[in-house]
N, C-alpha and C positions, 0 to 999 in steps of 0.2 A: 510462383513460387513463393514459398515458404520460406522469408529469412529475418534477418535482423541484425542490429549491432552487436548483439551477444549467445554466449553460447553457455552450456551445464556441461560440468564435469559430473558424471555420477558419482552419487554419493555411496562410501563406500560402509559395509554392514558391521567389520569387526572393525573397533578401537583399538589403537596403539597406546597400551598406558604409558602415564608419565615414569620416566626411572627413578624417582624420588621419593621418597611418601612425604605428606602431607607435615608431618611433625618434624621434618628432617629438613624444613623450609626455617633461614631465617635470617631476620634484617639487621638483627643487632650484633653482631658477630660472625668472622667466617667460620664456613664448616670444611672439617679436613675433607679433602677429597675431591672439591669444588673449585670454578675457576671465576676469577674475579676479573674486572679488567675495562676497556674499553677498546673504541674503535672508533676511526672519522671516515664516512662513506660521504660521497661526490653523486649527486645526482645532474643528471645532465637530462635536458628536454630535446627530444629527437622531431618531436611535435611540437604546436602553440600549446601553451598553461594557463588553466584558470582555474587554482584554489579559490573561490568565492570566501567572502567573510561570511555572506550573507546579507551585510546591509549594503545598498546601490549609492555610487555616488551623487553629485549635485548634477551628471547629466542621465541619471535614472540606470544606472550601467553596473551590471554586477563586474568586480574588477578582483584582481589579485592580492592573498590580503598582504600588507604591509606594515613597516615601522617608518613612523612618522620623523624624520630627523628638525625636530623644531628649533634646535639652536643654529640649521643650516638654513632657514627657510623652508623654501617646498622639497627639500629632500627627502627621497623613501629609499628604505630597500625594502629589496622585494623576500619575501620568506613562506618556508612549507612549514604549517604545524604540525608537531611532532604527531598529532592525532592521525594527520592525514598520514604520512608516510610509515606509522607505527600501523595502523589501521592496513595499509597494502603489503606488509610485510606480515601482522597477524595471518590476514586471509589466506598468502600462499602457504604459509605456515601450517593451518588448518587440514592444507590438502594435502601438500607433501607429510606431515606427521600423523597423518590418518585418524583425526579427532572426533568426535563425538558434531552433531548438526550442530547443538547448543541451541541458546534460547531463538523461541519462535513466537510471535504469534497467533499460541497452537490453536485456540476458541473463535479465531475469525472464522466467519461463515462468510465466501463471496455467495455474488448475486448474477442473474445472467439478465438483460434486458431479452425479454421474448416477445415476438414482434410478427410471428406465425401464428396460424390457430392451429385449434384442435383438430388432432387427427390427420395432419401434413404431415409428410413423410420426408420434408425437405431436410439433408441433414441426417436422417435416420431411417427405421424402417417402421410399421405398422404399429409397433408398440413404445414406438418415442413419445415420449410423455412433454406434452407442450402448453405451455398455458393459451386458451382460447380469450388472445383479446384484442376481437376484431370488436369495431362498435357494439353489434347488438352482443355482447357479451360481457362486456365491463358495465359494473352495477356500481352505486355510490353507496357510504357510509359513513356514520360517523362514530369515531374512537375516542371515549372519553378517557380523563386521566383523572381517579379518584386518590384526593393524596390521604398520608396518613393520618394528619389530622385536621378536623374539618373547617371551611370558611368562616367564617365572621358572617352578618348577613349587614353589616356595609360596606364590606370590599373583598377581595381577592389576592394574594400577593404570592410571590415566591416563595417555594413550597420545597423542603427537602427531605429525603428520602426516596426508597421505592414506591409507595404508593399499591394503587389496583390500577388494570385499565379492564374495559367493557367495550365494547363494540353492538351499534344496532341501524338498523336499515336507515336510508333518507327517504325522508317521503314516507307514502301509507301504502298499501298493500295496491292497491289502483297506480299510484304512481313513480312509483319505485323502480319499477324496474327500468324507465327511460333514461335515456342519457338527454341534459336539455343544456345545451350549448350556447353561449354568447359570443357572437364577432367579435373580432376587434372595431370594427368600425361603430357598431353598439355601444362598446367602451367610452368610443371617444366624443359619441352625442350625447349620451347619456351623464358622464364622468366629466366632459368637459376637456378632457386629456387628452395629450401630445403622443398616437399612439407610433409615433413613427420608431420603426428598429425594434417594437413591440416585440416581437418572434423572439429574438435574440438575449430579452432581458431575464435577469433574475428574480426569485420573486422577493425582494426588499425589497426593489427596484421598483416592481411593479406596487409596491402598497406604499410605497413613499407618493406617487403620482395620483393615486385612488381614494376618495372619501375618505378621510379622518386617518390617512395615516395606516389602513387596516387593507387586510387579502379580502377579508370579512365587510361585506356591507348587504344591506338587506333589499331589496329591490322587488317589484312584481315584471311578473313575464307574461306579456300579452298574445292573443294568438289563438291558434287553437291546434291544442294537443292531439296526438296519437289516439284515437280511440278502437274498443274494441279490442279481443283476441289480437288481431291483425295490426296493431298500434301497438302492441308491448316491444320492450326490448329495440325500440328503432331510437335514434337519437330525433331532439325535435329540437332545431332552430328558430326562437320568437325573436320579439323585442324588448328591450326593457322601457318601460313607461311608469310617472304615476299614476295615470288613468286610462281608462280603457277598458275593453273587457279582458278581465284579468283571468289568464288560466292558472300560473300556479303562483305563488310566493317564495322566494327561497334567498339564498345566497350567493353574490358574484363570489366567486374562487379562482383564482390567479394559479396556476402551473409555472413549474420553470422556467426556463428557458429549450428553442427548440433542439431535436436532438439530430434530425435528417437537414441537410441544406438543401437537398433536392424536393423535397416537400415540406416547409418549413409548416410549422402547425397555425393554422388562423381565428382560433379560436378559444375562450375561458369554458367555465362550467359553471351551471348557476345550480348549489347545493338544496335541496326540498328541506327543511327544517323535521325533524322525527314527528309522530304523533305523540300525544302526549304520555299515553301510557303505553309508548312502543315497548317492544320484550326486548332486552338486552340482553345480552352474550358475555359472559367474561373468556378476556384472552390470557390463557396463564405467563406465569410472569419470563418464561422460559422461552416463548415466542416473541415477547416484546422485546427481552436482550437482541434473542436473532432478526428482530425489526432493526431494531437503533444499528445492529453492527454493517448492517445496510445502506444504511446511510451517513457515517461516519468514516472518517481515515484510518486508514489500517494502522496500529499500536499497540504497543507490548502493554500500556498504559492506560487505554481507554481508548484515547483517539478522539477525535477533532469533528463535532457533528458537521455535516456537510450545508451549505448556506439554507436550503428549502426547508433542512429539517431543522438546521439551526432555529430560523424564524419560527417554525412552529412550539418548538418546545421552550422560545420566548413568550408563545402566546397563550398558554396554558401554564407559566411559570413552575416548572421541571426543573428546579436548580442542579440536580446531582446530574443529568446527564448534560449539562450545559458548563462542568465545571472545566473543562479543558476550552471552551469557547472563549475566542479575546473579546467579544464585545455579545455583551449580551442587554437584552431591554426591558428595564425593572421597573415597569409603570403598573400601577395597578390594571386587572381588569375587568372585562364585563362580565358582571355576573349574572347577566340576563341570557349573555350567550355561554360560558359557563367554560368547563375547562375540555372545549372539543376540539378534533381536529376530525380536517373530511378528508377522508380517503376515496380511494379507489378500489375494490376489487374483483377477481374473478378464478373463475374453478379452476385449480388442475385436475378434478375427476370426477367433475361435476357435482360437487358436495353445497351446501351451505353456511349461511354463520350459523346459523346452530350448531354445527359441527366442532368450532372451536372448545364447545363444553369438556370435550376429554382428550382433548392435545397438547401437546408441549411444541409440536413445527410445524408448520404451516403444511409441509407435507402430511402431516400426520391429520392434519385438519380438513386434506385437499382443497385449500381455499389461501391464495395468495392475496396481498394488499398491499398497498404503496401510496407516496404521495403525489403520482400523478397517473395519468392511462398507461405511458411507457412503463408499464410494471420492471421491478426487481426480480423474479423467481430467486427464492435462498436454495443451496444447493444441497444437497444433502446429507456430505461428507464437512468438514473442518480440515482448515491447513494441518492442525495434528492430527486427527484421522488418520491422514494421511502419511503422515513424518511417521506417525509410529508405527507403519507398516515396515520399515527400513529396517528397524532392530527388531523384527519378529514379537510387535507387541500387535498382532491383533487383538487379540481376546481384551487389550488392558483398556483401564476405560477411559483415558485420556494421556494426549503426548508429554511426559514431564522429563527435564535434563533431570539427569542422576546427581543428587548432590554429590559435589567432590571431597566433603566431609566425609563419605561412606565410601569411597573409591571408585572402583569397578567402572563403566563407563563414562562416566562422570570427571571422571578424573584421566585427563588426558595432556598431551605434552603442552600444544598451550595455553590450555587454563591454568598448569602447574608455573607457567615461565611469566604468561604477562598479567594474569590476574584474571581475579572474576568476584562476580557479587551474585549470589546463588538467591531464587525468588524473585528473577524479574517474570515470568508468567505472569500473563494479568490477571491469573483465577490466583495468587497470590498477592499480586499486590490489592487486587479489590478490597481480600479482605484485610489487608491492612497488619498482615501478621508480623510483626520484626523478628519475633521469635524463630521464624523459618527461614530468615535469611542469613549467611555469613558471606564476609569481605576478606577475598585475598587478595593482597598488595603484590604488585609484580616485581619480578626481577630483572626486567630489562627495562630502561628507558630512555626517552626517544626527547634528545632536548631539537630545538628549531634549526630545519634548514634553513639556514642563509645563502643570499645572493649577495655579490658583488657586479654584477655584469648584466641582469635580467634588466629586458625594456619591453614599455607596453606597446603590442602591436593593435593590429587590427581588430576593430568590434562585429562582432557577426550577431545577427538577429534571428529568430527561428526557436521552434518548439523544441525544446530538449527533455520531453520528460519521455518515456519509452511506455513500453505494453507494461500491465504490472501482474502480481502474482494471480490475480481474478483472471487477468487471458490464458486460461487452463491447456489450450492447446500445445504451448510453449512449454510452460512451468512444469507441466501434469506429462504422464508417460501413455495413462488408459485414455483410448480409446470415446470413453464419456465423462473426463473431467475430472471434478470434483463431486459427479454423479455414479463414478465409477467404483466399486469395489475391490479393485485390483489396480488402482491408477497409486504412482509410485511420483515423489519428488523428482525432478528432472535431475535436480542434482545442485551442486554450488554455484552461481551465475561469476560466469567470466566475459571480458569485452577482450575480445581476441587484437591485438595490437597492431598498428601496420605504418608505417613509414611516411606518406600519404594521410590529408584528410578528405573525409568528403564534403562538396558543399550540400548546406542546408537548405533543405524543402518544406516550405511550408506549406501545411496540408491546406490550414484555410487562411481566412481575412482575418480570424475573430483577434483583435488585441490582448486581449486576456491571455492568451495562449503563448505569446509568446513573448522573451524574452531577450533584450541585449545585453552579450556579455564580451567584456574587453582582455583579447588572453596577451600574455606574454607571449614575445617572438622566439623562437625554437633558438635552441641554442643557452637558452640560459643555463646556468650553475650554479648548487646549490649545494651548502658544506654544511655538515650534521654530522654529528655529536651522540654515540651511542654507548651510555651504558647499560654491562652487566654484570647482577655478583650472584654468588653462590649459586652457579648453573650446575649442572653435573657436565660432562665432555658431549654424552648426544645430543643435550639441550643445546650448548653452544653449538653444535654441528647442524640441528636443525633451522637457528637463529641464522648462521650463515650462508647455510644452503637457500634459506626464505632470501635473504638481501642479493643475493647473485645468480638465482638457477642452480644453483649447486655447480656454477665454472668457476670454479676457485674463490678469486677476490675481486671479480667482474664479471660482469654478465655475459660479455661477449656477444651470442645474436639476439638475448633474449632480451625483455625487456617490459617494465610495467606500467600500471595505467592507470592515473591517476586526474582527478579533475573534474571538471566541468567535460563531458561531449564526449565523454571516453566511446561511446558508440561510433561516434562518429570521425575514429583517428586521433582525437587530441587528447593531448595526457599523456603518452608515448616515451619514459622513461627510462635512460638506462644509470645503472649503479656501478660503483665502484668502489672497493674497501682499499684505502691511500694508508691506512694507519690499522692494524691489532695491537695492542697489548694485552698483557694478560701476566695472573701472577706464575702460571704455569705454561712456556712458549709451545713448548712441546707437545702436547697434549690437544695447543689450541690448535698448530699446524695440521694435528690428524682427525681435528674434529666432528668434520665433514664423513668419513669414510664412519669412525662409528657411529654416527647417528644410521647412516646407511644401515648397517650390517644392524643395529638392536631393533629397526623397522622391520627388516626382511626376517627377521627372527619371530619376534613379535606376530607376524601374518604367517608364519608356517611357510616362510616361501624364500629359506635360505640359498636356493639353488639357480634363484633368477639376479638377473642385473634390477637394482633400483629404477633404474630409467626406464628399465621395461614393463613395468607396473601399469595397467591400463590409466588409474588416475592421472600420473604423472608424463605421461606418454602424451594427455592429453593437454595438461598444464604447461607441459612447454612447449604442443604447438602452438597455444593461442599466446605463446609468449613469445615468440617467433614474428616478426616482421615479414617474413619472406614469405610466412603462411597469409597474413594478411593481406599481402598487398594482389598476391593470386588468385584470392577467393572474395577482393573485394565487392564484387556484383553480387555477394550473397551477406552481404555486412550493410546494405543497407535497409533503413526501415522500410517496413509497408505502409502505401497510401491508406487513407483513412477508410476508402472503399476498399481496401482487401480483407481488413480484420474479418467483418460476416462471412466471407468467403473462406478465410481459415479457418474462420470456428466452425463454419456449418460444415465445411469439407472434412474436419477432422486434421488437417495438415500439422508435420509437423515438422521441426526445423534440421535441416539441410548441415550434416555435418562435412567436415574437411578435415 
């Protein structure tokens, strides 16, 4: 059964515009016909809660944000930051206000780890395109970065700029089709290192244990390699030695941690140096940007290189793509070895390295390469390619958030109320085009929500991560995910609330994936002041609706979800507006009705009830803990072993 702790609310393809023009917004004086005032909102935790500060305490635990009382010794006051409560309210307002999807990581292209052979029909028909990652079809190659400025004769140092890339075979025409394997026991014997738990170590950890703290070590491989036509394309397991009958000489290359608990990896690899006059093939910058995104964290501003990719970028001195990394090895580089990265490659459609010459994506080339034999196949479409279909932009070149300064789709109610910064899409940031960016200050401000009764509760240890947008069976509607020309985004993510929490199930014993979180006990109350300035009546109505889900001045049976482990039922919060002051009290009292009428008219749905609209029905259903409790069995997360089955069968999340 496909299940998860979250669900999606379908995106609206019609955007409701803000009821106020950009040039009518003022912060320096009152605007006639608008409402200004403040309200007091009380937040109460129905289930344990933790809004972590990001800094662990002395016991290595994440705990709720607090204000220390230095004058009274160890006293502390627990708080909810305004960014947390404001974010929760804005998320509701974007759904209830039928806003534009807004800024996303539009040019992100995810990849799929392909583990089955070409022509296999697991999860698809005869036309199902799969990478051939069987041992007999994987090849080894060298990917070389050539900086814009040449190196000196004495050293190789960190370089900025894009540079250019080229790729060429490892070995000569006789040896390059073989795979050379080095068993862990051989590493232990030859390098005199402890290989205990070696399969679970990341590349930099292995680098510290090998000679000269480098993943690259040149050695002799002895034994008898496969020969003749029948010997090509076969793995060759040999021994490392300084003497003896040398079969080949190459570089031991260690890849990352194992990805299979059932069948952990048992060997590393020997990469043969290229021939002196080896033919190289240029790799287009767009292909390298595609490759870089496969090995960086998703982000609007470029992302952080993953551990293995960060290591190799450090080795070749690629400063630009390391700009977001927290640590970089800035030593001088081995000029004899050069700025080369060992990569594995295989065919998508039977092509070879020479096909990179005229290609701009790996799919165009028909070849995929990666940092380990468990290759990541880049998908055909980016997140932006999928998103633009929602707004009828199938023919558009890229997904862009319309500028709010131009009105239209980009000028929706939440943008006008809470403010925005234009140009946050990665393509604009990468160009640092400040002239294309504009900032709009919000007219709603959220103060700290302060508690006088919150008490620390128990510590929970587990894995708090959830499937990411790369997991297309859940995040996309199409049968073939990011490779489907008809796929759409599943919608805006929401965590159905519950009155009880789930127990954490730790999927494996890897301590690197586990966290310890200390939650506050349920029953904690927080009091907050929210101020608003120069809002139209409809805008104040949206704000009030979003705070209490349209249920007057308290949420009734509805709840918000904030903080850590929302998908497990934690952080269920009820709200109540205990005080509302405005310059026009009568308009404030009828603001919710004015908001709903405005939205229905903008959507050409005047004859319908607001709460009967599809998006609103789902929003309220997921905010009702009664529904969450009744469907608790559908709100647990899949086991690690279930993900491949869900992906292979194209299962979608079950609604309720």
